[in-house]
C-alpha positions as CSV (number, residue, x, y, z in Angstrom):
1,M,134.1,50.3,-0.7
2,E,133.7,53.5,1.2
3,I,135.7,54.6,4.3
4,K,134.3,57.1,6.8
5,L,135.5,58.6,10.1
6,A,133.7,57.1,13.1
7,S,135.6,58.8,16.0
8,V,138.9,60.2,16.9
9,D,140.5,56.8,16.8
10,S,138.2,54.7,14.6
11,L,136.7,54.4,11.1
12,I,134.2,52.3,9.3
13,I,134.6,50.6,5.9
14,Y,131.3,50.2,4.1
15,F,131.2,47.5,1.5
16,S,127.6,47.6,0.5
17,S,124.1,48.7,1.6
18,K,122.7,45.3,1.1
19,I,123.3,42.0,3.0
20,S,124.6,39.2,0.8
21,L,126.8,36.2,1.0
22,D,129.3,37.8,-1.4
23,V,129.6,40.8,0.8
24,S,130.1,38.7,3.9
25,K,132.9,36.8,2.2
26,E,134.6,40.1,1.2
27,I,134.3,41.4,4.7
28,K,135.8,38.2,6.1
29,S,138.8,38.5,3.6
30,Y,139.4,42.1,4.6
31,F,139.0,41.2,8.3
32,L,141.7,38.6,8.1
33,H,144.1,40.9,6.2
34,I,143.5,44.0,8.4
35,K,144.1,42.1,11.7
36,T,147.7,41.5,10.5
37,L,148.5,45.2,10.2
38,E,150.4,46.9,13.0
39,G,148.7,49.6,15.0
40,I,145.2,48.0,14.8
41,I,143.6,47.9,18.2
42,D,140.2,46.3,17.4
43,I,138.2,45.1,14.4
44,I,134.4,44.6,14.6
45,P,132.8,43.2,11.4
46,S,129.1,43.4,10.7
47,Y,126.8,42.4,7.8
48,T,128.0,45.1,5.4
49,S,130.8,47.0,7.2
50,I,133.9,46.8,9.4
51,L,134.6,49.1,12.3
52,I,138.3,49.6,12.9
53,K,139.9,51.1,16.0
54,Y,143.5,52.1,15.4
55,D,146.5,53.6,17.3
56,I,146.4,57.3,16.8
57,F,150.1,57.5,17.7
58,K,150.9,55.4,14.7
59,Y,148.4,56.6,12.1
60,T,146.6,59.8,11.3
61,Y,143.1,59.2,9.8
62,K,144.4,60.2,6.4
63,E,147.3,57.7,6.7
64,I,145.1,54.7,7.8
65,K,142.5,55.6,5.2
66,E,145.1,55.6,2.4
67,L,146.6,52.3,3.7
68,L,143.2,50.6,3.6
69,E,142.3,52.0,0.2
70,N,145.5,50.5,-1.3
71,L,145.3,47.2,0.6
72,E,145.5,44.3,-1.8
73,V,143.1,41.7,-0.5
74,K,142.7,38.3,-2.2
75,E,139.7,36.2,-1.5
76,E,140.4,33.7,1.2
77,K,140.4,30.1,0.1
78,T,138.1,28.3,2.5
79,S,136.5,24.9,2.7
80,D,133.0,24.5,1.3
81,S,130.2,25.8,3.5
82,K,128.4,23.2,5.6
83,V,125.0,22.8,7.2
84,I,125.0,22.7,11.0
85,S,122.1,21.2,12.8
86,I,121.4,22.8,16.1
87,P,118.9,21.4,18.7
88,V,116.6,23.8,20.5
89,Y,114.3,23.5,23.4
90,Y,111.5,26.0,22.8
91,G,110.1,25.8,26.3
92,S,108.4,28.7,28.1
93,E,111.0,28.5,30.9
94,V,113.8,29.5,28.4
95,G,111.8,31.1,25.6
96,F,111.0,34.3,27.5
97,D,109.4,36.1,24.6
98,L,107.4,33.4,22.9
99,E,104.1,34.5,24.5
100,R,104.7,38.1,23.6
101,I,105.6,37.3,20.0
102,S,102.5,35.1,19.8
103,Q,100.4,38.1,20.8
104,I,102.1,40.6,18.5
105,K,102.0,38.4,15.4
106,D,98.6,36.8,16.3
107,I,99.9,33.2,15.8
108,S,100.3,30.3,18.2
109,I,103.5,29.5,20.0
110,E,103.5,26.1,18.2
111,D,103.4,28.0,14.9
112,I,106.4,30.2,15.9
113,I,108.4,27.1,16.7
114,S,107.4,25.4,13.5
115,I,108.3,28.5,11.4
116,H,111.6,29.1,13.1
117,S,112.7,25.5,12.7
118,S,111.4,24.9,9.2
119,Q,114.2,26.7,7.2
120,N,117.9,27.1,7.0
121,Y,119.7,30.3,8.0
122,R,122.8,31.6,6.4
123,V,125.6,32.8,8.6
124,Y,126.5,36.3,7.4
125,A,128.8,37.5,10.1
126,I,130.3,36.6,13.5
127,G,130.8,39.5,15.9
128,F,129.4,41.4,18.9
129,S,131.0,38.8,21.1
130,P,133.1,35.7,20.3
131,G,130.8,33.0,18.8
132,F,127.9,35.4,18.2
133,A,126.7,34.4,14.7
134,Y,124.4,36.7,12.8
135,M,122.0,34.5,10.7
136,G,119.3,35.3,8.2
137,E,116.7,35.6,7.2
138,V,113.8,35.2,9.6
139,D,110.4,34.6,8.1
140,D,108.2,37.7,8.0
141,R,105.5,35.8,10.0
142,I,107.7,35.9,13.1
143,N,109.8,39.0,12.3
144,V,109.7,41.2,15.4
145,N,111.7,44.3,16.5
146,R,114.3,44.2,19.2
147,L,113.1,44.8,22.8
148,P,112.5,48.5,23.6
149,N,114.5,47.9,26.9
150,P,117.3,45.4,26.6
151,R,117.7,42.8,29.3
152,K,120.7,43.2,31.6
153,K,121.5,39.5,31.3
154,I,120.6,37.0,28.6
155,P,121.4,33.4,29.6
156,K,124.2,31.6,27.7
157,N,123.0,29.5,24.7
158,S,119.7,31.4,24.3
159,V,118.3,31.3,20.8
160,A,117.0,34.6,19.7
161,I,115.4,36.6,16.8
162,A,115.3,40.3,16.0
163,N,113.9,41.7,12.8
164,E,115.2,39.5,10.0
165,Q,118.0,38.0,12.0
166,S,118.4,34.9,14.3
167,A,121.3,34.2,16.6
168,I,122.5,32.3,19.7
169,Y,124.0,34.1,22.7
170,P,127.3,32.3,23.3
171,S,127.7,33.6,26.8
172,N,125.8,35.4,29.5
173,S,125.5,39.0,28.4
174,P,123.1,42.0,28.1
175,G,120.9,41.9,25.0
176,G,117.8,43.2,23.4
177,W,116.9,40.3,21.1
178,N,113.7,38.2,21.5
179,I,114.5,34.9,23.3
180,I,112.5,32.0,21.9
181,G,114.5,29.0,23.2
182,K,117.8,27.5,24.3
183,T,120.3,25.1,22.8
184,P,122.6,22.7,24.7
185,L,125.3,23.3,22.0
186,E,128.3,25.4,22.9
187,M,128.7,28.3,20.5
188,F,132.1,29.4,21.8
189,D,134.6,26.7,22.6
190,K,138.3,27.5,23.1
191,S,139.2,23.9,22.3
192,L,138.0,24.4,18.7
193,N,140.5,25.8,16.1
194,N,137.9,28.4,15.0
195,L,136.4,28.9,18.5
196,C,132.9,28.7,17.0
197,P,131.2,25.7,15.4
198,V,129.9,27.8,12.5
199,N,131.7,30.0,10.0
200,V,130.6,32.8,7.6
201,G,128.9,31.1,4.7
202,D,127.6,28.1,6.6
203,E,123.9,27.3,6.9
204,V,122.2,26.5,10.2
205,E,119.1,24.4,10.7
206,F,117.3,24.5,14.0
207,Y,115.3,21.5,15.2
208,S,113.0,21.2,18.2
209,I,113.8,18.9,21.1
210,S,112.0,18.1,24.3
211,K,112.9,19.3,27.7
212,E,114.1,15.8,28.6
213,E,116.3,15.7,25.5
214,F,117.7,19.2,26.2
215,L,118.7,18.2,29.8
216,S,120.2,14.9,28.7
217,L,122.4,16.8,26.2
218,G,123.7,19.0,29.0
219,G,121.3,21.9,28.7
220,V,120.6,24.0,31.8
221,I,117.2,25.6,32.5
């Protein structure tokens, strides 16, 4: 674990340089412990690190760094991971970048859909916005970079890929990921205990549905 200054009121804890399930579990444990500390304003976990914003009137950087270095964190006892099946309509009306990916990777749209929906994705982190699950890893055959110019608004429930990652936008928001479809499933629900239907360590399997099925399940074009 390595701690570095990020700004006048924030720091980053680096746990590893490589993405792994063990690292994501360690990050989750630290996240749950750190959020109970006084003077913590915001915590943003990622694949291999945690960004922490703290109250500079309560801690100096040296004090918060020392506190975190001496924090005794035990691995959280969680239920066994599960596999969540998520229906996706991969239609052109909602999959804005399917045609462009097809041209970049020189494969058909049908192949893109088949490849994306033919494997399970591990949930490594949940962040960016409530319910935004970072999942990996995307097959090299459809691995494409983020958009050079992010969109101002990505529709809620859009299924996306960027480099080795896949995700679902839980709400309308700006974003630079490649949009390949849309799910009728809500990824952020205040009525759920965990707010999100997936947790770190879970696996997600996407399966293709028709436009009619999508609409019948409450999907919106």
